[in-house]
N, C-alpha and C positions, 0 to 999 in steps of 0.2 A: 471630510477625508480623514483619515487615520495616519497618525505618522508613527512608524513604529524602525526598527534595526532590522536591515538586511543580513543576512551570514556571513557577507566581508565587510562588514562592519561601517555600512553606510545607513545614513536615514532614509527610509523611501516611505511614500504616501500611499495609502493601500483605501479603496472603496469598503465604506462602511457597510452600505446594501446595494442593491442593484444599479436602482435609482439613481444613486450617487454622481454617475457618469453615463457617455454614451457607452454601451455595451454593444461590440461586434458582435456577439455571441446569435442574440435574439433573431438577426435578420439571415439567420444561417437555414439553407435547406441540407438535407442530406448530403447531395452534392458539393455542398459548401465546406459542412463540418470537414470532409476530407480532405478539400483544398486546405483550407486553415489548418488543420492537424500535420497534413504535410509539410508546410509553408513554415508553421511556427515550432514545429515539435508537440504540440499540446492545441485542445479545445475544450470548451464547455460545450454540455447540451443542457441547456433548460429544462427545469420541468419532466426529465425525462422517466425517474421512477415517482412510483404513484405515493402522494402525500398520505393516505390512513395506512400505506403500508411500510411508510418508515418510520411512523409513528408509533404501531404495533412490535415493529424490532426494538426501537429503545425501550419502549416499554417492559416488555419480556426480559432484554439485557438485567432492568432495571429490580425486575420481581427475580431471576431466576440466578443470572449472572456474579452481580454485585453482591448481594451478601454470600456468596459461596468462600469457606474458607480455607478450602483445598488446593492443591497442584495446575496450573494449568500450562499449558507451552505459548510462550510467551515470542512478540514479532523481533523486537532488538537484539532478544540474544539466540532464539532457538531453544532456549530452556524450560523445564517447567520452573514457574515462580509461583507463589503466593500473592494477591492483588498486592499493589501500593499505591498506597491512595496520594492525592493530591492536598496541599492545604485548603482546596476547595472543596475534600471531598471526592473527588472522582478519581475513576481507576486510572493510572497512570502508565503501567505496562501493557500495553495493547495485545490482544488475542491474537493468536497465530492459529489461522487454517479453522475457521467458524463451522465447516462441514467437517471437521474430525473429532467436536464436542461429544459428551455422552447423551445419548438422546436419552436414558434413564433421567439426569439428574436435570438435562436442560432442555428438554421437549419444544417448548413454544418457542425460544429462543433462536433453538439450531432450525427449528422447522422455516420462522420468520426472517433469519436472515440467509438464509439457503434462497429464498422466495424471494427476496432481495437481488441477489449476484445470480441469481442465474432468468434475472424477468423477461419475458421477450421481448420488450422494447430494447434493454439494455442489450441483449443478445444479436438485435438486428442491428444496433448502432457499432458494436463491435466486429461485428461482420463487414459493415461499410467501409471500418479504417481497416481493417485486416486485407479485403477484397476478398476474403473466404471467411468458410466456418470459423466458429474461434474453440478452443477448450480452455475452462478454467485450469488453473495450474497450483493457485496459492490466494488465500484472501487473507483479510487483518481485521480485527475491531478496532477502534477506537473509541473509547470515553472523555481520557485525561492528554493530555499534549505532554508526548516525549522528547518534544523539540528534535525533531529528526533534524542530522544534520544532511547538507548538500550534497546530494549525493546521482549515480544515475544508475536504474534496477540492472542494467546487464552488468554491471561486475559482480552481483550477486546471485540472478537468475534472466533468464532469456529463452528466444526460440534459438534453435543450433542456427538460423538462420540471423545471426545478430543484428538488433535493432527493428523485427518485426513482432515484438511482444508488446502488447498496449496494457498498460496500468488502467485502472476506473479508480477516480476516488467518490464516494457518494454520500452527499451531504444527507444525515438524518433528523436535521435540525438547522435553522437557522443560524451560520458558524459567524459570530462574533468576530472583527478583527482583531482583537488581543488574546484569543482563548486558541492560537496556534493556527492562525492561516494556513491553507494549504497554498503553497508557492514554485513557481517554476522560472527558469531561465530561458524564453523564447530562443530558439534557434540555435541552442545548446546541441542538440541532436547529431549537428552535423561536424560538432569538432573532434579529432581523434583525440584519444586518450589512452594512457598506459594502460596495459591489461592485467588482468587479475595472474597471480604470479610471482616469482621471481622477488625482486625491491618492491613491489605493490601486493603482494600476498597476501589474502582476509586472514589468514591463520596469524599471523606472528607480524605484518606490518601495515597492521588495516588505518593505524594513522597517521604513514606516508600518502597513502590515497586520499584521505579526507583533507590532507594538506594540500597536496595537488588539484583538488578540483577548484579549492579555493583560490591559487594560486593562478589557474586558469581561467575563471569567473573575471578576476582583474585584470589579466594581462588580455584577455578578448573585450573588456568591454563591456561587459552583458549586464541586460537590467532586469532585476527582480522583480515578478508578478503576482499581485495574489488575488486575483478576482473574488470578488464577493459572492458567496454560495448560497442557495434557500436551499431547505429541504427540497428535496427530488431533484437537487440538479447533480450534473457526474459533470466532472474534469477527467477527460482523457491525455493520456501521454504516451510518448513514445520511451523506448526503454533505456535511450541513448539520452533523453532528456533531462539536465540536472532540477534536480527538485528536493522538496525537502518541506519541513514545515516552520513555520515563524515562530518566534519567544512567545510566552506564555504573560501578558501585562495586565491581563483582567482574569485574576485568578480564579473567580466565582464561579466563570462561563464554560461549560463543556463545550465538545466539537466531537460530538457522539455523527460516526460515520463507518460507514462499508469499505475496504479496497478490495479490487480483485484483481489478478494478473491475468489476460487471455494469448496465448499463442495460437498461430494457424495451425488448423488439425490437420497438414500438411506436413508438419516439420518436426524434428524431436525438441525433446526439450532441454536446456542447458544451465549447468550449475555452474557458476566461478567461472566462466567463458572456458571450461575444462572439458566437463563429465556432462556426456549425454546422459540423462537420469532415466529410466522407465518409470512410466507413469502408473499411479491404482488407479482407471479411471472407472468409473460408475455415471449413467445416463441421470441428470437429474434435470426434470423439466424441460428437455429436449436438448440439452448441452452437455457431452462430458466433464466432468468433473475429478478433479484429480484429488485421493484421498488418502494421504501419505501416513497418515499417523491416529487412524481411526479408532476412536478409545470404543466404540461398540466392539471391537473387538479384544479379546482377553490377552493376546499374546502383545496387543500395542500399550495396554494398561500394567500388562507386567513391568515390559521395560521403562514406562512413566517410573512405576514405582524402583527400581533400581537406580535411574537417575537422580531420584529424589535423598537417595539414602546412601551413594557414591557420587555426589556430583562431580567434585573436585577430578577424581579418577576418570571419571567417564568424561569432563568436558574437557580434559587436556588429550585423551586418546582421539576425540574429534576434532580437533585440531591438529594432531599429530599426522590422522590420515588426511583432511584435508590440504596440507603441505606436502604432502607425499604424490596426490593425485593431481596439484598444481605446480608440480615442480617442473 
């Protein structure tokens, strides 16, 4: 076991490898996966994605994306940024929506990552958890660890039927325990929390929400779990489940992974628990995939260009618009 500090400041022991402890996920069949997910707010599906496909995606990132010196949309900020590297040489600011990358610049990576997040076995697993066909609304690619704060996805995005969105964290390599292991707080999906807006709006009071989550972890006595994940393993979690990434204490280790968020096909997409947002869907490998800012389209490249030239004004405008819509 490996000792590391959880978000609330407590030391926890996490498994170094799957073989380190009794693994409850290996025994689960599809019905068992769903029952575990509904009870705990998350579940791990071992070996769901093809090992070779994971390796191809990671190699394409290193070959095409990592040397790129231009701007890409990033997960943490939603803004176009250049790469920021960790002391271990890994890209820290994770990429937002791999399906929207310019195919002329990143042909192999876009195709390989799309093949992973639309994988037929992954689709079937999502459908079993949702109880119906899924729609892929957002994706991310991680190499380094941004040490994501403890949060619920529903604060940012969800199905209009709150709590019906499923997240999937897909390990593209064996994840070391100190590389920024993905964690969850089991059964936290059953806790009512403050809604986005007012004193807890994302535009101007995001820090209040972050503090609230930590307070709830402590007041409810929740325990942090960070399962060992091998290449091809997928962790699924409910949009109301508190989760994030542990701190990096092995800086030479990467955490190459893809994240995808799915909502039921029968329900609208909700942002900030307030805005029903239309999706720009295209079918990929048999599943509808949202393309909010597809860089294959000239108009979206122009918008990104403007964002990079007047970033402060553009970002203030976005914050004011979000404040208005969530008030």
